[in-house]
PDB file of the backbone (N, CA, C, O) and the ligand in Angstrom, with CONECT records:
HET     ZN  A 101       1
ATOM      1  N   UNK A   1     111.774 197.921  89.223  1.00  0.00           N
ATOM      2  CA  UNK A   1     111.917 196.424  88.864  1.00  0.00           C
ATOM      3  C   UNK A   1     110.560 196.123  88.126  1.00  0.00           C
ATOM      4  O   UNK A   1     109.460 196.345  88.632  1.00  0.00           O
ATOM      5  N   UNK A   2     110.783 195.541  86.748  1.00  0.00           N
ATOM      6  CA  UNK A   2     109.705 195.134  86.295  1.00  0.00           C
ATOM      7  C   UNK A   2     108.899 193.839  86.956  1.00  0.00           C
ATOM      8  O   UNK A   2     109.457 192.786  87.262  1.00  0.00           O
ATOM      9  N   UNK A   3     107.603 194.091  87.105  1.00  0.00           N
ATOM     10  CA  UNK A   3     106.890 192.975  87.862  1.00  0.00           C
ATOM     11  C   UNK A   3     106.026 192.241  86.692  1.00  0.00           C
ATOM     12  O   UNK A   3     105.482 192.961  85.854  1.00  0.00           O
ATOM     13  N   UNK A   4     105.892 190.899  86.618  1.00  0.00           N
ATOM     14  CA  UNK A   4     105.268 190.099  85.799  1.00  0.00           C
ATOM     15  C   UNK A   4     103.634 190.354  86.022  1.00  0.00           C
ATOM     16  O   UNK A   4     103.143 190.254  87.146  1.00  0.00           O
ATOM     17  N   UNK A   5     102.887 190.669  84.922  1.00  0.00           N
ATOM     18  CA  UNK A   5     101.592 190.915  85.197  1.00  0.00           C
ATOM     19  C   UNK A   5     100.596 189.733  85.315  1.00  0.00           C
ATOM     20  O   UNK A   5      99.566 189.799  85.986  1.00  0.00           O
ATOM     21  N   UNK A   6     100.975 188.679  84.627  1.00  0.00           N
ATOM     22  CA  UNK A   6     100.033 187.598  84.755  1.00  0.00           C
ATOM     23  C   UNK A   6     101.223 186.282  85.137  1.00  0.00           C
ATOM     24  O   UNK A   6     102.445 186.337  84.997  1.00  0.00           O
ATOM     25  N   UNK A   7     100.506 185.298  85.578  1.00  0.00           N
ATOM     26  CA  UNK A   7     101.423 184.132  85.962  1.00  0.00           C
ATOM     27  C   UNK A   7     101.504 183.339  84.541  1.00  0.00           C
ATOM     28  O   UNK A   7     100.596 183.280  83.713  1.00  0.00           O
ATOM     29  N   UNK A   8     102.538 182.862  84.463  1.00  0.00           N
ATOM     30  CA  UNK A   8     102.845 182.084  83.085  1.00  0.00           C
ATOM     31  C   UNK A   8     102.604 180.582  83.512  1.00  0.00           C
ATOM     32  O   UNK A   8     103.257 180.054  84.413  1.00  0.00           O
ATOM     33  N   UNK A   9     101.621 179.936  82.800  1.00  0.00           N
ATOM     34  CA  UNK A   9     101.364 178.546  83.028  1.00  0.00           C
ATOM     35  C   UNK A   9     102.564 177.645  82.670  1.00  0.00           C
ATOM     36  O   UNK A   9     103.414 178.047  81.876  1.00  0.00           O
ATOM     37  N   UNK A  10     102.636 176.500  83.215  1.00  0.00           N
ATOM     38  CA  UNK A  10     103.670 175.514  82.903  1.00  0.00           C
ATOM     39  C   UNK A  10     103.728 175.296  81.309  1.00  0.00           C
ATOM     40  O   UNK A  10     104.777 175.257  80.666  1.00  0.00           O
ATOM     41  N   UNK A  11     102.504 175.167  80.803  1.00  0.00           N
ATOM     42  CA  UNK A  11     102.343 174.853  79.391  1.00  0.00           C
ATOM     43  C   UNK A  11     103.015 175.980  78.492  1.00  0.00           C
ATOM     44  O   UNK A  11     103.816 175.682  77.605  1.00  0.00           O
ATOM     45  N   UNK A  12     102.643 177.304  78.772  1.00  0.00           N
ATOM     46  CA  UNK A  12     103.303 178.415  78.010  1.00  0.00           C
ATOM     47  C   UNK A  12     104.814 178.403  78.134  1.00  0.00           C
ATOM     48  O   UNK A  12     105.511 178.619  77.142  1.00  0.00           O
ATOM     49  N   UNK A  13     105.370 178.143  79.397  1.00  0.00           N
ATOM     50  CA  UNK A  13     106.706 178.135  79.615  1.00  0.00           C
ATOM     51  C   UNK A  13     107.317 177.101  78.751  1.00  0.00           C
ATOM     52  O   UNK A  13     108.259 177.327  77.992  1.00  0.00           O
ATOM     53  N   UNK A  14     106.731 175.942  78.905  1.00  0.00           N
ATOM     54  CA  UNK A  14     107.302 174.892  78.167  1.00  0.00           C
ATOM     55  C   UNK A  14     107.246 175.054  76.571  1.00  0.00           C
ATOM     56  O   UNK A  14     108.102 174.617  75.802  1.00  0.00           O
ATOM     57  N   UNK A  15     106.158 175.715  76.230  1.00  0.00           N
ATOM     58  CA  UNK A  15     106.011 175.912  74.795  1.00  0.00           C
ATOM     59  C   UNK A  15     107.176 176.942  74.234  1.00  0.00           C
ATOM     60  O   UNK A  15     107.806 176.725  73.199  1.00  0.00           O
ATOM     61  N   UNK A  16     107.338 177.959  74.979  1.00  0.00           N
ATOM     62  CA  UNK A  16     108.404 178.925  74.734  1.00  0.00           C
ATOM     63  C   UNK A  16     109.928 178.305  74.746  1.00  0.00           C
ATOM     64  O   UNK A  16     110.839 178.709  74.024  1.00  0.00           O
ATOM     65  N   UNK A  17     110.019 177.266  75.688  1.00  0.00           N
ATOM     66  CA  UNK A  17     111.396 176.633  75.840  1.00  0.00           C
ATOM     67  C   UNK A  17     111.494 175.620  75.058  1.00  0.00           C
ATOM     68  O   UNK A  17     112.540 174.977  75.138  1.00  0.00           O
ATOM     69  N   UNK A  18     110.611 175.247  74.231  1.00  0.00           N
ATOM     70  CA  UNK A  18     110.590 174.007  73.167  1.00  0.00           C
ATOM     71  C   UNK A  18     111.676 173.954  72.379  1.00  0.00           C
ATOM     72  O   UNK A  18     112.149 172.868  72.043  1.00  0.00           O
ATOM     73  N   UNK A  19     112.252 175.240  71.951  1.00  0.00           N
ATOM     74  CA  UNK A  19     113.260 175.356  71.061  1.00  0.00           C
ATOM     75  C   UNK A  19     114.669 175.522  71.701  1.00  0.00           C
ATOM     76  O   UNK A  19     115.710 175.615  71.052  1.00  0.00           O
ATOM     77  N   UNK A  20     114.578 175.546  72.940  1.00  0.00           N
ATOM     78  CA  UNK A  20     115.907 175.900  73.708  1.00  0.00           C
ATOM     79  C   UNK A  20     116.374 174.584  74.217  1.00  0.00           C
ATOM     80  O   UNK A  20     115.936 174.065  75.244  1.00  0.00           O
ATOM     81  N   UNK A  21     117.332 174.043  73.405  1.00  0.00           N
ATOM     82  CA  UNK A  21     118.017 172.685  73.937  1.00  0.00           C
ATOM     83  C   UNK A  21     119.248 172.545  72.981  1.00  0.00           C
ATOM     84  O   UNK A  21     119.313 173.184  71.931  1.00  0.00           O
ATOM     85  N   UNK A  22     120.136 171.751  73.359  1.00  0.00           N
ATOM     86  CA  UNK A  22     121.374 171.557  72.839  1.00  0.00           C
ATOM     87  C   UNK A  22     121.153 170.482  71.767  1.00  0.00           C
ATOM     88  O   UNK A  22     120.729 169.354  72.017  1.00  0.00           O
ATOM     89  N   UNK A  23     121.503 170.968  70.469  1.00  0.00           N
ATOM     90  CA  UNK A  23     121.425 169.915  69.396  1.00  0.00           C
ATOM     91  C   UNK A  23     122.511 169.125  69.243  1.00  0.00           C
ATOM     92  O   UNK A  23     123.645 169.542  69.480  1.00  0.00           O
ATOM     93  N   UNK A  24     122.236 167.795  68.792  1.00  0.00           N
ATOM     94  CA  UNK A  24     123.547 166.950  68.711  1.00  0.00           C
ATOM     95  C   UNK A  24     124.384 167.475  67.509  1.00  0.00           C
ATOM     96  O   UNK A  24     123.851 167.932  66.498  1.00  0.00           O
ATOM     97  N   UNK A  25     125.680 167.385  67.679  1.00  0.00           N
ATOM     98  CA  UNK A  25     126.640 167.880  66.947  1.00  0.00           C
ATOM     99  C   UNK A  25     126.506 167.063  65.594  1.00  0.00           C
ATOM    100  O   UNK A  25     126.295 165.851  65.592  1.00  0.00           O
ATOM    101  N   UNK A  26     126.645 167.826  64.441  1.00  0.00           N
ATOM    102  CA  UNK A  26     126.604 167.146  63.181  1.00  0.00           C
ATOM    103  C   UNK A  26     127.925 166.530  62.758  1.00  0.00           C
ATOM    104  O   UNK A  26     128.941 167.215  62.645  1.00  0.00           O
ATOM    105  N   UNK A  27     127.895 165.249  62.531  1.00  0.00           N
ATOM    106  CA  UNK A  27     129.111 164.478  62.457  1.00  0.00           C
ATOM    107  C   UNK A  27     129.182 163.951  61.046  1.00  0.00           C
ATOM    108  O   UNK A  27     128.163 163.541  60.488  1.00  0.00           O
ATOM    109  N   UNK A  28     130.453 163.951  60.409  1.00  0.00           N
ATOM    110  CA  UNK A  28     130.735 163.240  59.256  1.00  0.00           C
ATOM    111  C   UNK A  28     131.732 162.121  59.634  1.00  0.00           C
ATOM    112  O   UNK A  28     132.217 162.100  60.765  1.00  0.00           O
ATOM    113  N   UNK A  29     132.039 161.205  58.722  1.00  0.00           N
ATOM    114  CA  UNK A  29     133.265 160.240  58.975  1.00  0.00           C
ATOM    115  C   UNK A  29     134.369 160.738  58.217  1.00  0.00           C
ATOM    116  O   UNK A  29     134.211 161.417  57.202  1.00  0.00           O
ATOM    117  N   UNK A  30     135.482 160.420  58.682  1.00  0.00           N
ATOM    118  CA  UNK A  30     136.729 160.814  58.207  1.00  0.00           C
ATOM    119  C   UNK A  30     137.072 160.020  56.871  1.00  0.00           C
ATOM    120  O   UNK A  30     136.717 158.841  56.858  1.00  0.00           O
ATOM    121  N   UNK A  31     137.625 160.446  55.909  1.00  0.00           N
ATOM    122  CA  UNK A  31     137.739 159.715  54.693  1.00  0.00           C
ATOM    123  C   UNK A  31     138.790 158.763  54.847  1.00  0.00           C
ATOM    124  O   UNK A  31     138.743 157.737  54.169  1.00  0.00           O
ATOM    125  N   UNK A  32     139.855 158.980  55.746  1.00  0.00           N
ATOM    126  CA  UNK A  32     140.976 158.144  55.876  1.00  0.00           C
ATOM    127  C   UNK A  32     140.633 156.961  56.810  1.00  0.00           C
ATOM    128  O   UNK A  32     140.648 155.784  56.450  1.00  0.00           O
ATOM    129  N   UNK A  33     140.324 157.403  58.048  1.00  0.00           N
ATOM    130  CA  UNK A  33     140.245 156.402  59.212  1.00  0.00           C
ATOM    131  C   UNK A  33     138.751 156.158  59.631  1.00  0.00           C
ATOM    132  O   UNK A  33     138.516 155.428  60.594  1.00  0.00           O
ATOM    133  N   UNK A  34     137.849 156.691  59.003  1.00  0.00           N
ATOM    134  CA  UNK A  34     136.379 156.566  59.200  1.00  0.00           C
ATOM    135  C   UNK A  34     136.027 156.831  60.539  1.00  0.00           C
ATOM    136  O   UNK A  34     135.028 156.267  60.985  1.00  0.00           O
ATOM    137  N   UNK A  35     136.712 157.636  61.296  1.00  0.00           N
ATOM    138  CA  UNK A  35     136.484 158.030  62.607  1.00  0.00           C
ATOM    139  C   UNK A  35     135.314 159.265  62.542  1.00  0.00           C
ATOM    140  O   UNK A  35     135.323 160.091  61.629  1.00  0.00           O
ATOM    141  N   UNK A  36     134.427 159.277  63.503  1.00  0.00           N
ATOM    142  CA  UNK A  36     133.428 160.530  63.330  1.00  0.00           C
ATOM    143  C   UNK A  36     134.289 161.844  63.639  1.00  0.00           C
ATOM    144  O   UNK A  36     135.103 161.913  64.560  1.00  0.00           O
ATOM    145  N   UNK A  37     134.035 162.735  62.863  1.00  0.00           N
ATOM    146  CA  UNK A  37     134.653 164.085  62.883  1.00  0.00           C
ATOM    147  C   UNK A  37     133.481 164.959  62.578  1.00  0.00           C
ATOM    148  O   UNK A  37     132.433 164.592  62.046  1.00  0.00           O
ATOM    149  N   UNK A  38     133.806 166.224  63.002  1.00  0.00           N
ATOM    150  CA  UNK A  38     132.812 167.485  62.561  1.00  0.00           C
ATOM    151  C   UNK A  38     133.454 167.913  61.198  1.00  0.00           C
ATOM    152  O   UNK A  38     134.655 167.925  60.928  1.00  0.00           O
ATOM    153  N   UNK A  39     132.288 168.299  60.311  1.00  0.00           N
ATOM    154  CA  UNK A  39     132.773 168.726  59.019  1.00  0.00           C
ATOM    155  C   UNK A  39     133.663 169.933  58.986  1.00  0.00           C
ATOM    156  O   UNK A  39     133.617 170.794  59.865  1.00  0.00           O
ATOM    157  N   UNK A  40     134.464 169.980  57.970  1.00  0.00           N
ATOM    158  CA  UNK A  40     135.358 171.071  57.687  1.00  0.00           C
ATOM    159  C   UNK A  40     136.470 171.296  58.937  1.00  0.00           C
ATOM    160  O   UNK A  40     136.923 172.392  59.265  1.00  0.00           O
ATOM    161  N   UNK A  41     136.786 170.064  59.525  1.00  0.00           N
ATOM    162  CA  UNK A  41     137.803 170.295  60.548  1.00  0.00           C
ATOM    163  C   UNK A  41     138.816 168.931  60.238  1.00  0.00           C
ATOM    164  O   UNK A  41     138.541 167.884  59.651  1.00  0.00           O
ATOM    165  N   UNK A  42     139.920 169.320  60.791  1.00  0.00           N
ATOM    166  CA  UNK A  42     140.956 168.214  60.817  1.00  0.00           C
ATOM    167  C   UNK A  42     140.593 166.900  61.598  1.00  0.00           C
ATOM    168  O   UNK A  42     140.015 167.123  62.662  1.00  0.00           O
ATOM    169  N   UNK A  43     140.794 165.664  61.317  1.00  0.00           N
ATOM    170  CA  UNK A  43     140.296 164.733  61.966  1.00  0.00           C
ATOM    171  C   UNK A  43     141.534 164.462  63.102  1.00  0.00           C
ATOM    172  O   UNK A  43     142.707 164.363  62.743  1.00  0.00           O
ATOM    173  N   UNK A  44     141.151 164.367  64.383  1.00  0.00           N
ATOM    174  CA  UNK A  44     141.972 164.326  65.453  1.00  0.00           C
ATOM    175  C   UNK A  44     142.482 162.995  65.508  1.00  0.00           C
ATOM    176  O   UNK A  44     143.546 162.836  66.107  1.00  0.00           O
ATOM    177  N   UNK A  45     141.955 162.077  65.027  1.00  0.00           N
ATOM    178  CA  UNK A  45     142.360 160.568  65.243  1.00  0.00           C
ATOM    179  C   UNK A  45     143.633 160.396  64.419  1.00  0.00           C
ATOM    180  O   UNK A  45     144.673 159.971  64.920  1.00  0.00           O
ATOM    181  N   UNK A  46     143.500 160.784  62.980  1.00  0.00           N
ATOM    182  CA  UNK A  46     144.704 160.486  62.130  1.00  0.00           C
ATOM    183  C   UNK A  46     145.489 161.762  61.665  1.00  0.00           C
ATOM    184  O   UNK A  46     146.567 161.699  61.074  1.00  0.00           O
ATOM    185  N   UNK A  47     144.820 162.961  62.000  1.00  0.00           N
ATOM    186  CA  UNK A  47     145.415 164.205  61.618  1.00  0.00           C
ATOM    187  C   UNK A  47     145.417 164.541  60.095  1.00  0.00           C
ATOM    188  O   UNK A  47     146.286 165.254  59.593  1.00  0.00           O
ATOM    189  N   UNK A  48     144.475 164.031  59.449  1.00  0.00           N
ATOM    190  CA  UNK A  48     144.239 164.124  57.966  1.00  0.00           C
ATOM    191  C   UNK A  48     143.267 165.154  57.816  1.00  0.00           C
ATOM    192  O   UNK A  48     142.467 165.320  58.736  1.00  0.00           O
ATOM    193  N   UNK A  49     143.201 165.986  56.638  1.00  0.00           N
ATOM    194  CA  UNK A  49     142.015 166.707  56.252  1.00  0.00           C
ATOM    195  C   UNK A  49     142.070 166.840  54.727  1.00  0.00           C
ATOM    196  O   UNK A  49     143.026 167.289  54.095  1.00  0.00           O
ATOM    197  N   UNK A  50     141.010 166.427  54.265  1.00  0.00           N
ATOM    198  CA  UNK A  50     140.848 166.267  52.653  1.00  0.00           C
ATOM    199  C   UNK A  50     141.970 165.427  51.939  1.00  0.00           C
ATOM    200  O   UNK A  50     142.532 165.702  50.878  1.00  0.00           O
ATOM    201  N   UNK A  51     142.186 164.258  52.823  1.00  0.00           N
ATOM    202  CA  UNK A  51     143.208 163.410  52.090  1.00  0.00           C
ATOM    203  C   UNK A  51     144.579 163.809  52.196  1.00  0.00           C
ATOM    204  O   UNK A  51     145.424 163.089  51.664  1.00  0.00           O
ATOM    205  N   UNK A  52     144.962 164.947  52.860  1.00  0.00           N
ATOM    206  CA  UNK A  52     146.350 165.268  53.207  1.00  0.00           C
ATOM    207  C   UNK A  52     146.519 165.299  54.615  1.00  0.00           C
ATOM    208  O   UNK A  52     145.564 165.513  55.362  1.00  0.00           O
ATOM    209  N   UNK A  53     147.871 165.064  55.099  1.00  0.00           N
ATOM    210  CA  UNK A  53     148.115 165.219  56.436  1.00  0.00           C
ATOM    211  C   UNK A  53     148.478 166.563  56.941  1.00  0.00           C
ATOM    212  O   UNK A  53     149.466 167.183  56.547  1.00  0.00           O
ATOM    213  N   UNK A  54     147.573 167.021  57.897  1.00  0.00           N
ATOM    214  CA  UNK A  54     147.567 168.424  58.436  1.00  0.00           C
ATOM    215  C   UNK A  54     148.364 168.550  59.602  1.00  0.00           C
ATOM    216  O   UNK A  54     149.099 169.510  59.830  1.00  0.00           O
ATOM    217  N   UNK A  55     148.191 167.472  60.403  1.00  0.00           N
ATOM    218  CA  UNK A  55     149.013 167.642  61.723  1.00  0.00           C
ATOM    219  C   UNK A  55     149.556 166.251  62.034  1.00  0.00           C
ATOM    220  O   UNK A  55     148.775 165.311  61.892  1.00  0.00           O
ATOM    221  N   UNK A  56     150.741 166.020  62.420  1.00  0.00           N
ATOM    222  CA  UNK A  56     151.369 164.998  62.946  1.00  0.00           C
ATOM    223  C   UNK A  56     150.906 164.170  64.310  1.00  0.00           C
ATOM    224  O   UNK A  56     151.495 164.353  65.376  1.00  0.00           O
ATOM    225  N   UNK A  57     149.985 163.400  64.199  1.00  0.00           N
ATOM    226  CA  UNK A  57     149.348 162.944  65.399  1.00  0.00           C
ATOM    227  C   UNK A  57     150.299 162.095  66.275  1.00  0.00           C
ATOM    228  O   UNK A  57     150.132 162.036  67.493  1.00  0.00           O
ATOM    229  N   UNK A  58     151.311 161.430  65.639  1.00  0.00           N
ATOM    230  CA  UNK A  58     152.252 160.545  66.250  1.00  0.00           C
ATOM    231  C   UNK A  58     153.403 161.305  66.927  1.00  0.00           C
ATOM    232  O   UNK A  58     154.188 160.722  67.674  1.00  0.00           O
ATOM    233  N   UNK A  59     153.485 162.559  66.666  1.00  0.00           N
ATOM    234  CA  UNK A  59     154.678 163.453  67.100  1.00  0.00           C
ATOM    235  C   UNK A  59     154.964 163.420  68.563  1.00  0.00           C
ATOM    236  O   UNK A  59     156.088 163.170  68.999  1.00  0.00           O
ATOM    237  N   UNK A  60     153.800 163.709  69.408  1.00  0.00           N
ATOM    238  CA  UNK A  60     153.909 163.964  70.656  1.00  0.00           C
ATOM    239  C   UNK A  60     153.807 162.699  71.589  1.00  0.00           C
ATOM    240  O   UNK A  60     153.887 162.749  72.817  1.00  0.00           O
ATOM    241  N   UNK A  61     153.619 161.547  70.834  1.00  0.00           N
ATOM    242  CA  UNK A  61     153.305 160.221  71.673  1.00  0.00           C
ATOM    243  C   UNK A  61     154.712 159.590  72.112  1.00  0.00           C
ATOM    244  O   UNK A  61     155.731 159.941  71.517  1.00  0.00           O
ATOM    245  N   UNK A  62     154.752 158.807  72.989  1.00  0.00           N
ATOM    246  CA  UNK A  62     155.864 157.983  73.482  1.00  0.00           C
ATOM    247  C   UNK A  62     156.177 156.935  72.428  1.00  0.00           C
ATOM    248  O   UNK A  62     155.387 156.793  71.495  1.00  0.00           O
ATOM    249  N   UNK A  63     157.162 156.267  72.501  1.00  0.00           N
ATOM    250  CA  UNK A  63     157.597 155.195  71.504  1.00  0.00           C
ATOM    251  C   UNK A  63     156.421 154.084  71.425  1.00  0.00           C
ATOM    252  O   UNK A  63     155.969 153.616  70.380  1.00  0.00           O
ATOM    253  N   UNK A  64     155.974 153.724  72.880  1.00  0.00           N
ATOM    254  CA  UNK A  64     155.141 152.508  72.964  1.00  0.00           C
ATOM    255  C   UNK A  64     153.705 153.060  72.531  1.00  0.00           C
ATOM    256  O   UNK A  64     152.956 152.254  71.979  1.00  0.00           O
ATOM    257  N   UNK A  65     153.279 154.311  72.726  1.00  0.00           N
ATOM    258  CA  UNK A  65     151.993 154.706  72.351  1.00  0.00           C
ATOM    259  C   UNK A  65     151.933 154.862  70.801  1.00  0.00           C
ATOM    260  O   UNK A  65     150.897 154.673  70.162  1.00  0.00           O
ATOM    261  N   UNK A  66     153.092 155.212  70.262  1.00  0.00           N
ATOM    262  CA  UNK A  66     153.077 155.399  68.923  1.00  0.00           C
ATOM    263  C   UNK A  66     152.930 154.069  68.267  1.00  0.00           C
ATOM    264  O   UNK A  66     151.994 153.939  67.478  1.00  0.00           O
ATOM    265  N   UNK A  67     153.769 153.013  68.498  1.00  0.00           N
ATOM    266  CA  UNK A  67     153.496 151.701  67.941  1.00  0.00           C
ATOM    267  C   UNK A  67     152.117 151.158  68.047  1.00  0.00           C
ATOM    268  O   UNK A  67     151.683 150.451  67.138  1.00  0.00           O
ATOM    269  N   UNK A  68     151.386 151.442  69.107  1.00  0.00           N
ATOM    270  CA  UNK A  68     150.182 151.017  69.472  1.00  0.00           C
ATOM    271  C   UNK A  68     149.243 151.913  68.425  1.00  0.00           C
ATOM    272  O   UNK A  68     148.386 151.302  67.786  1.00  0.00           O
ATOM    273  N   UNK A  69     149.360 153.066  68.274  1.00  0.00           N
ATOM    274  CA  UNK A  69     148.527 153.882  67.305  1.00  0.00           C
ATOM    275  C   UNK A  69     148.727 153.509  65.834  1.00  0.00           C
ATOM    276  O   UNK A  69     147.788 153.367  65.051  1.00  0.00           O
ATOM    277  N   UNK A  70     150.223 153.336  65.461  1.00  0.00           N
ATOM    278  CA  UNK A  70     150.258 152.784  64.095  1.00  0.00           C
ATOM    279  C   UNK A  70     149.738 151.463  63.832  1.00  0.00           C
ATOM    280  O   UNK A  70     149.297 151.166  62.722  1.00  0.00           O
ATOM    281  N   UNK A  71     149.765 150.791  64.642  1.00  0.00           N
ATOM    282  CA  UNK A  71     149.111 149.418  64.522  1.00  0.00           C
ATOM    283  C   UNK A  71     147.644 149.479  64.237  1.00  0.00           C
ATOM    284  O   UNK A  71     147.171 148.901  63.258  1.00  0.00           O
ATOM    285  N   UNK A  72     146.882 150.202  65.116  1.00  0.00           N
ATOM    286  CA  UNK A  72     145.556 150.483  65.185  1.00  0.00           C
ATOM    287  C   UNK A  72     145.226 151.094  63.745  1.00  0.00           C
ATOM    288  O   UNK A  72     144.251 150.685  63.115  1.00  0.00           O
ATOM    289  N   UNK A  73     146.083 152.100  63.240  1.00  0.00           N
ATOM    290  CA  UNK A  73     145.553 152.669  62.122  1.00  0.00           C
ATOM    291  C   UNK A  73     145.830 151.787  60.896  1.00  0.00           C
ATOM    292  O   UNK A  73     144.995 151.732  59.992  1.00  0.00           O
ATOM    293  N   UNK A  74     146.866 151.163  60.844  1.00  0.00           N
ATOM    294  CA  UNK A  74     146.989 150.155  59.828  1.00  0.00           C
ATOM    295  C   UNK A  74     145.894 149.179  59.730  1.00  0.00           C
ATOM    296  O   UNK A  74     145.490 148.829  58.621  1.00  0.00           O
ATOM    297  N   UNK A  75     145.323 148.656  60.954  1.00  0.00           N
ATOM    298  CA  UNK A  75     144.304 147.554  60.965  1.00  0.00           C
ATOM    299  C   UNK A  75     143.013 148.343  60.489  1.00  0.00           C
ATOM    300  O   UNK A  75     142.193 147.765  59.777  1.00  0.00           O
ATOM    301  N   UNK A  76     142.828 149.675  60.883  1.00  0.00           N
ATOM    302  CA  UNK A  76     141.553 150.351  60.308  1.00  0.00           C
ATOM    303  C   UNK A  76     141.672 150.461  58.711  1.00  0.00           C
ATOM    304  O   UNK A  76     140.758 150.257  57.913  1.00  0.00           O
ATOM    305  N   UNK A  77     142.829 150.783  58.451  1.00  0.00           N
ATOM    306  CA  UNK A  77     143.013 150.995  56.913  1.00  0.00           C
ATOM    307  C   UNK A  77     142.799 149.775  56.183  1.00  0.00           C
ATOM    308  O   UNK A  77     142.325 149.852  55.050  1.00  0.00           O
ATOM    309  N   UNK A  78     143.133 148.481  56.763  1.00  0.00           N
ATOM    310  CA  UNK A  78     142.994 147.206  56.052  1.00  0.00           C
ATOM    311  C   UNK A  78     141.557 146.930  56.044  1.00  0.00           C
ATOM    312  O   UNK A  78     141.088 146.386  55.045  1.00  0.00           O
ATOM    313  N   UNK A  79     140.801 147.232  57.020  1.00  0.00           N
ATOM    314  CA  UNK A  79     139.321 146.956  57.110  1.00  0.00           C
ATOM    315  C   UNK A  79     138.646 147.778  56.169  1.00  0.00           C
ATOM    316  O   UNK A  79     137.664 147.410  55.524  1.00  0.00           O
ATOM    317  N   UNK A  80     139.243 149.019  56.091  1.00  0.00           N
ATOM    318  CA  UNK A  80     138.552 150.105  55.253  1.00  0.00           C
ATOM    319  C   UNK A  80     138.657 149.574  53.647  1.00  0.00           C
ATOM    320  O   UNK A  80     137.715 149.626  52.857  1.00  0.00           O
ATOM    321  N   UNK A  81     139.855 149.111  53.373  1.00  0.00           N
ATOM    322  CA  UNK A  81     140.131 148.475  51.989  1.00  0.00           C
ATOM    323  C   UNK A  81     139.256 147.430  51.696  1.00  0.00           C
ATOM    324  O   UNK A  81     138.724 147.327  50.590  1.00  0.00           O
ATOM    325  N   UNK A  82     139.065 146.610  52.654  1.00  0.00           N
ATOM    326  CA  UNK A  82     138.375 145.473  52.406  1.00  0.00           C
ATOM    327  C   UNK A  82     136.931 145.792  52.195  1.00  0.00           C
ATOM    328  O   UNK A  82     136.289 145.236  51.304  1.00  0.00           O
ATOM    329  N   UNK A  83     136.415 146.672  52.993  1.00  0.00           N
ATOM    330  CA  UNK A  83     134.922 147.080  52.740  1.00  0.00           C
ATOM    331  C   UNK A  83     134.792 147.972  51.536  1.00  0.00           C
ATOM    332  O   UNK A  83     133.678 147.993  51.012  1.00  0.00           O
ATOM    333  N   UNK A  84     135.668 148.654  51.052  1.00  0.00           N
ATOM    334  CA  UNK A  84     135.612 149.621  49.982  1.00  0.00           C
ATOM    335  C   UNK A  84     134.976 148.907  48.696  1.00  0.00           C
ATOM    336  O   UNK A  84     135.355 147.763  48.447  1.00  0.00           O
ATOM    337  N   UNK A  85     134.203 149.408  48.018  1.00  0.00           N
ATOM    338  CA  UNK A  85     133.667 148.669  46.760  1.00  0.00           C
ATOM    339  C   UNK A  85     134.574 148.846  45.736  1.00  0.00           C
ATOM    340  O   UNK A  85     135.288 149.843  45.631  1.00  0.00           O
ATOM    341  N   UNK A  86     134.569 147.812  44.897  1.00  0.00           N
ATOM    342  CA  UNK A  86     135.640 147.595  43.820  1.00  0.00           C
ATOM    343  C   UNK A  86     135.357 148.697  42.874  1.00  0.00           C
ATOM    344  O   UNK A  86     134.250 149.228  42.781  1.00  0.00           O
ATOM    345  N   UNK A  87     136.431 149.032  42.151  1.00  0.00           N
ATOM    346  CA  UNK A  87     136.486 150.159  41.115  1.00  0.00           C
ATOM    347  C   UNK A  87     135.887 149.450  39.851  1.00  0.00           C
ATOM    348  O   UNK A  87     135.606 148.255  39.756  1.00  0.00           O
ATOM    349  N   UNK A  88     135.751 150.400  38.927  1.00  0.00           N
ATOM    350  CA  UNK A  88     134.826 149.867  37.642  1.00  0.00           C
ATOM    351  C   UNK A  88     135.970 148.843  36.882  1.00  0.00           C
ATOM    352  O   UNK A  88     135.637 147.817  36.290  1.00  0.00           O
ATOM    353  N   UNK A  89     137.215 149.264  36.998  1.00  0.00           N
ATOM    354  CA  UNK A  89     138.258 148.436  36.234  1.00  0.00           C
ATOM    355  C   UNK A  89     138.299 146.961  36.939  1.00  0.00           C
ATOM    356  O   UNK A  89     138.291 145.938  36.253  1.00  0.00           O
ATOM    357  N   UNK A  90     138.337 146.941  38.160  1.00  0.00           N
ATOM    358  CA  UNK A  90     138.315 145.757  38.886  1.00  0.00           C
ATOM    359  C   UNK A  90     136.944 144.923  38.649  1.00  0.00           C
ATOM    360  O   UNK A  90     136.960 143.702  38.498  1.00  0.00           O
ATOM    361  N   UNK A  91     136.031 145.517  38.636  1.00  0.00           N
ATOM    362  CA  UNK A  91     134.784 144.853  38.324  1.00  0.00           C
ATOM    363  C   UNK A  91     134.822 144.257  36.843  1.00  0.00           C
ATOM    364  O   UNK A  91     134.340 143.145  36.623  1.00  0.00           O
ATOM    365  N   UNK A  92     135.331 144.924  35.963  1.00  0.00           N
ATOM    366  CA  UNK A  92     135.181 144.429  34.556  1.00  0.00           C
ATOM    367  C   UNK A  92     136.145 143.338  34.544  1.00  0.00           C
ATOM    368  O   UNK A  92     135.845 142.453  33.743  1.00  0.00           O
ATOM    369  N   UNK A  93     137.301 143.132  35.254  1.00  0.00           N
ATOM    370  CA  UNK A  93     138.107 142.121  35.252  1.00  0.00           C
ATOM    371  C   UNK A  93     137.547 140.819  35.664  1.00  0.00           C
ATOM    372  O   UNK A  93     137.788 139.794  35.026  1.00  0.00           O
ATOM    373  N   UNK A  94     136.726 140.842  36.825  1.00  0.00           N
ATOM    374  CA  UNK A  94     135.870 139.760  37.322  1.00  0.00           C
ATOM    375  C   UNK A  94     134.799 139.347  36.322  1.00  0.00           C
ATOM    376  O   UNK A  94     134.005 138.449  36.602  1.00  0.00           O
TER     377      UNK A  94
HETATM  378 ZN    ZN A 101     140.902 160.348  60.222  1.00  0.00          ZN2+
END
């Protein structure tokens, strides 16, 4: 069995381990519902990817859960529309 020749100081051990740590996940926001999602993945909140529905999120829910989720998504969409900057045409009308 290999035996260490010299004692490793705390400092040198810490210096070596400086790069060994879990990095926080890189997150982007969903285009539709603005929930945080990992890039290049389907949004698990609304089931959309690149503006198209990829999975039906409401499919497996019960009637009560579905109603609540639909309400929540509508509200989020309303807020999103309200926040969205006006298009050039709208700006010219004003
Ligand atoms: Zn989404």
